[in-house]
Steps between C-alpha positions, in 0.01 A plus 500: 500500500785735585669417169186590311471831683865577430458405137191715465671795667804462272280485193303810602819684581648415159188626323521830687856568383567705192681341209825678596467380859443143383805515275715639782376232738573229241856632450557500876365144532729390216798664674418314820480177303841571342635551854364161603653341188836671553481693173426846642740755348538301177356647181217281374598569138879482475574330832744781582526679834237762580692796638480544877405869473215402266370247752523762775288736291265236353516185715266311264716573193511201263756631253847649502522854366589397145212253473259746664592759236430244227165415659409868523569530128285196426796288394449225764 
């Protein structure tokens, strides 16, 4: 019964979030998963190191600076 209530609350909470909030939450959850897997700080595209300063500024960053620039340009 408690699981159902928690699930219902989580579902309602997710519906109340804006698209940007949902995307940010997803990125944070993915970063936590990468921490659990031991791959936090590794670029998901090139497998290079994500710069420490970048992770300080954006802890959920998935890409190194070079790959992020490519993604911003639509090249990834």
